[in-house]
N, C-alpha and C positions, 0 to 999 in steps of 0.2 A: 504494500500500500504506500502510495506516495504521500509524504507528510506535507501539510499545508500550513502548519503553525510555525510562525517565524521564531527563531531563537538565536541568540548570540553566544558564542563560546570563545573564550580567550585561551589560546594555547601558547605554550612557550615555543621558542624557535626550534628547540630540539624535538618537541612533540609534532610540530608542523612538518619538519624534515622527515621524521619517522613515518608519518602518514603518507607523505609524498613518495617515500621509498616503497611503501606497501602498494600504493596505486601503480607505480612503475613496474613492480615485480608481477602484479596481477596482469597488467597490460601485456607484459612479455609473454604471458601464457594465454593471450587473447581473451582475458576476462576483464570487461570494462567495469570500473567502479569509480567512486568519488569520495572525497573527504566527508561529505554529508552521509553517504551510505555507510561508510566505515564507522562514523560516529554513532549513527542510529543503531547499527548492529551491536556496537559495544555497550551502549546505554541499555538496550533491551536485554542483552545477556546479563549485565550487572543486576538489573531488576529481577530477572528470573532466578539468578543465583541467590540473591538476597531472600526472595520469597521462599525458596526451597531450603536454604541453609542457615538463615538468620545470622547468629553470631559466628558461624563458621564460614560465612560468605567472604569473598574477596573484598567486597565493598566495606563490610564491617571491619575486617582486619586492617584494611588500608586506612580507614578513618580512625580506628583505634590507635594504630601505630603513629599517625600524624599527631594525635592528641598527646602522646607520651613524650 
């Protein structure tokens, strides 16, 4: 489903470069993708992982580690 809700994300230079490298690698395999698609997949995966694993989820662990 194509998302129509606008959002702004602020990435570091390293994050932008990493996403660009992913896009390039997939295009080398004739798989077209975009920064938006990769971001949406990542967000949806994080939400599903959190719903399933709660305190053992990647999101919870990352936010807890940042707090410490």
